[in-house]
C-alpha positions as CSV (number, residue, x, y, z in Angstrom):
1,X,0.4,-5.4,-58.7
2,X,2.6,-8.3,-57.6
3,X,3.6,-9.1,-61.2
4,X,4.6,-5.5,-61.8
5,X,6.6,-5.2,-58.6
6,X,8.4,-8.5,-59.0
7,X,9.3,-7.7,-62.7
8,X,10.5,-4.3,-61.6
9,X,12.7,-5.8,-58.8
10,X,14.0,-8.6,-61.2
11,X,15.1,-6.0,-63.7
12,X,17.5,-4.4,-61.2
13,X,19.2,-7.6,-60.2
14,X,22.4,-8.3,-62.0
15,X,22.4,-11.2,-64.5
16,X,24.7,-13.2,-62.2
17,X,22.1,-13.1,-59.4
18,X,19.0,-15.3,-59.4
19,X,16.0,-13.5,-57.8
20,X,14.4,-16.3,-55.8
21,X,12.7,-15.1,-52.6
22,X,12.1,-17.7,-50.0
23,X,8.6,-18.7,-49.2
24,X,8.6,-16.9,-45.8
25,X,9.7,-13.6,-47.4
26,X,7.1,-14.0,-50.2
27,X,4.2,-14.7,-47.8
28,X,5.3,-11.9,-45.5
29,X,5.4,-9.5,-48.5
30,X,2.0,-10.6,-49.9
31,X,0.3,-10.4,-46.5
32,X,1.7,-7.0,-45.9
33,X,0.4,-5.8,-49.3
34,X,-3.0,-7.3,-48.8
35,X,-3.4,-5.6,-45.5
36,X,-2.1,-2.3,-46.8
37,X,-4.3,-2.3,-49.8
38,X,-7.3,-3.5,-47.8
39,X,-6.9,-0.6,-45.4
40,X,-6.4,1.8,-48.3
41,X,-9.7,0.9,-49.9
42,X,-11.5,1.6,-46.6
43,X,-10.3,5.2,-46.5
44,X,-13.4,6.7,-48.3
45,X,-15.7,4.9,-45.8
46,X,-13.6,6.2,-42.8
47,X,-13.6,9.8,-44.2
48,X,-17.4,9.6,-44.7
49,X,-17.9,8.2,-41.2
50,X,-15.7,10.9,-39.6
51,X,-17.8,13.6,-41.2
52,X,-21.1,12.0,-40.4
53,X,-20.1,11.5,-36.8
54,X,-18.9,15.1,-36.5
55,X,-15.3,14.2,-35.8
56,X,-14.1,16.3,-38.8
57,X,-15.7,18.6,-41.3
58,X,-15.2,18.6,-45.1
59,X,-13.5,22.0,-44.9
60,X,-11.1,20.7,-42.3
61,X,-10.3,17.6,-44.4
62,X,-9.7,19.8,-47.5
63,X,-7.3,21.9,-45.4
64,X,-5.5,18.7,-44.3
65,X,-5.0,17.6,-48.0
66,X,-1.2,18.4,-48.1
67,X,-0.6,16.4,-44.9
68,X,-2.7,13.5,-46.2
69,X,-0.6,13.4,-49.4
70,X,2.7,13.3,-47.5
71,X,1.2,10.8,-45.1
72,X,0.1,8.6,-47.9
73,X,3.7,8.5,-49.2
74,X,5.1,7.8,-45.7
75,X,2.6,5.0,-45.1
76,X,3.5,3.6,-48.6
77,X,7.2,3.8,-47.8
78,X,6.7,1.9,-44.6
79,X,4.6,-0.9,-46.0
80,X,6.2,-1.5,-49.5
81,X,9.6,-2.8,-50.5
82,X,12.2,-0.1,-51.0
83,X,11.4,0.8,-54.6
84,X,9.6,3.7,-56.1
85,X,7.2,1.8,-58.2
86,X,5.5,-0.2,-55.4
87,X,5.5,3.0,-53.2
88,X,3.6,4.8,-56.0
89,X,1.2,1.9,-56.5
90,X,0.1,2.2,-52.8
91,X,0.4,6.0,-52.2
92,X,-1.5,7.2,-55.3
93,X,-4.7,5.0,-54.6
94,X,-4.5,6.0,-50.9
95,X,-4.5,9.7,-51.8
96,X,-7.1,9.4,-54.6
97,X,-9.4,7.4,-52.3
98,X,-9.0,10.1,-49.6
99,X,-10.2,12.6,-52.3
100,X,-13.1,10.3,-53.2
101,X,-14.0,10.2,-49.5
102,X,-13.9,14.0,-49.2
103,X,-16.1,14.2,-52.3
104,X,-18.6,11.7,-50.9
105,X,-18.6,13.4,-47.6
106,X,-19.4,16.7,-49.3
107,X,-22.3,15.1,-51.1
108,X,-23.7,12.8,-48.4
109,X,-21.9,13.5,-45.1
110,X,-24.1,15.8,-43.1
111,X,-22.7,15.5,-39.6
112,X,-25.0,14.3,-36.8
113,X,-24.6,17.5,-34.8
114,X,-25.5,19.7,-37.8
115,X,-28.6,17.6,-38.7
116,X,-29.7,17.4,-35.0
117,X,-29.7,21.2,-34.6
118,X,-31.2,22.0,-38.0
119,X,-34.1,19.4,-37.7
120,X,-35.1,20.2,-34.2
121,X,-38.3,22.1,-33.2
122,X,-38.3,25.8,-33.8
123,X,-38.2,27.9,-30.7
124,X,-41.0,30.3,-30.6
């Protein structure tokens, strides 16, 4: 991703300008991206845990899909440099991993409250 973003930024610089970020700006950018992508790839686990703990249901997460898409682009706009390419490179995986989390939650995410009530002894 870094190679793509740096090439993209270098293309927009005029020929008279040399694109040479200082080491502090470079490390700040790289660390921000590592943290942002690290959190992004934890989204499916967080979604599955939310459903398993009964915090949210799969139906409710599906209803929240439009808000999650907008939220993914807002988060990407905050954490990435001000260009469209790097925003897309963060927002799309964030959204797709949310969808993967919802799919996994639908397959494996029986909430604790539902499983406790359904597996309890029958009254009779």
